[in-house]
C-alpha positions as CSV (number, residue, x, y, z in Angstrom):
1,X,-6.9,-28.5,14.0
2,X,-7.8,-27.5,17.5
3,X,-6.5,-24.1,18.4
4,X,-7.4,-23.9,22.1
5,X,-6.1,-26.4,24.6
6,X,-8.8,-28.8,26.0
7,X,-10.3,-27.5,29.2
8,X,-10.6,-31.1,30.5
9,X,-7.8,-33.5,29.5
10,X,-8.8,-37.0,28.4
11,X,-7.9,-39.9,30.6
12,X,-5.1,-42.3,29.6
13,X,-7.8,-45.0,29.2
14,X,-9.7,-42.8,26.8
15,X,-6.6,-42.1,24.7
16,X,-5.6,-45.8,24.7
17,X,-9.2,-46.6,23.5
18,X,-8.9,-44.4,20.4
19,X,-9.6,-46.3,17.2
20,X,-8.5,-43.7,14.7
21,X,-5.2,-42.0,13.9
22,X,-4.6,-39.2,16.4
23,X,-2.1,-36.5,17.2
24,X,-1.8,-35.8,20.9
25,X,-0.2,-32.4,21.5
26,X,1.2,-31.5,24.9
27,X,2.1,-27.9,25.7
28,X,0.8,-24.6,27.1
29,X,-0.6,-21.4,25.6
30,X,2.3,-19.3,27.0
31,X,5.1,-21.5,25.7
32,X,7.1,-19.9,22.9
33,X,8.2,-23.3,21.5
34,X,4.5,-24.3,21.4
35,X,3.4,-21.2,19.6
36,X,6.2,-21.5,17.1
37,X,5.2,-25.1,16.3
38,X,1.5,-24.3,15.5
39,X,2.1,-23.6,11.8
40,X,4.0,-26.9,11.5
41,X,1.3,-28.8,13.2
42,X,-1.4,-27.1,11.1
43,X,0.4,-27.9,7.9
44,X,0.7,-31.6,8.9
45,X,-3.0,-31.9,9.9
46,X,-4.1,-30.2,6.7
47,X,-2.4,-33.0,4.7
48,X,-4.0,-35.6,6.9
49,X,-7.6,-34.6,7.7
50,X,-8.4,-38.1,9.0
51,X,-6.1,-37.5,12.0
52,X,-7.8,-36.5,15.2
53,X,-6.0,-33.6,17.0
54,X,-6.1,-33.6,20.8
55,X,-4.4,-30.5,22.2
56,X,-3.7,-31.0,25.9
57,X,-2.4,-28.3,28.3
58,X,0.4,-29.9,30.3
59,X,2.1,-29.1,33.6
60,X,2.9,-30.4,37.1
61,X,0.2,-32.6,38.4
62,X,-1.3,-33.3,34.9
63,X,-1.6,-37.1,34.8
64,X,-1.9,-37.6,31.0
65,X,1.4,-35.9,30.3
66,X,3.1,-37.8,33.1
67,X,1.8,-41.1,31.7
68,X,3.4,-40.3,28.4
69,X,6.7,-39.2,30.0
70,X,6.4,-35.6,28.7
71,X,9.3,-33.4,29.8
72,X,9.5,-30.6,27.2
73,X,6.9,-28.7,25.2
74,X,5.6,-29.1,22.8
75,X,5.6,-32.9,22.7
76,X,3.7,-34.4,19.8
77,X,2.6,-38.1,20.2
78,X,1.3,-39.7,17.1
79,X,-1.1,-42.6,17.8
80,X,-2.7,-45.4,15.7
81,X,-5.4,-47.4,17.5
82,X,-4.3,-45.8,20.8
83,X,-0.7,-46.9,20.4
84,X,2.2,-44.6,20.0
85,X,3.9,-44.9,16.6
86,X,5.9,-41.7,16.6
87,X,7.0,-38.8,18.8
88,X,8.4,-35.4,18.2
89,X,9.7,-33.0,20.9
90,X,10.1,-29.4,19.8
91,X,9.7,-30.1,16.1
92,X,12.0,-27.9,14.0
93,X,10.4,-28.2,10.6
94,X,7.3,-29.2,8.7
95,X,9.1,-32.1,7.2
96,X,9.5,-33.8,10.6
97,X,5.8,-33.4,11.4
98,X,4.9,-34.7,7.9
99,X,7.1,-37.7,8.3
100,X,5.5,-38.6,11.7
101,X,2.1,-38.2,10.1
102,X,3.1,-40.7,7.4
103,X,4.1,-43.2,10.1
104,X,0.4,-43.1,11.3
105,X,-0.7,-43.8,7.7
106,X,1.8,-46.7,7.5
107,X,0.7,-48.3,10.8
């Protein structure tokens, strides 16, 4: 699991070109919802070590978040071969994260 947010966000083309399961996490370091979700995300990633974690700081003028229609933080986008298979906004429990991770496995 990546703990710091990426200093340089990937481009949408780079994300679309991913050929492995991935979790794209949008948020900010000062967001209380984002901080509260960290243990849930960590637990899900621990169960699925093959999933790449991309932690992207979001905000006005950030093109990647806009291209995914992010409006609230954290928004978790679960990808298989660069395509969205699940999305969670402000996850409220480890079970929701685990279920979304399993959708990557099923894709």
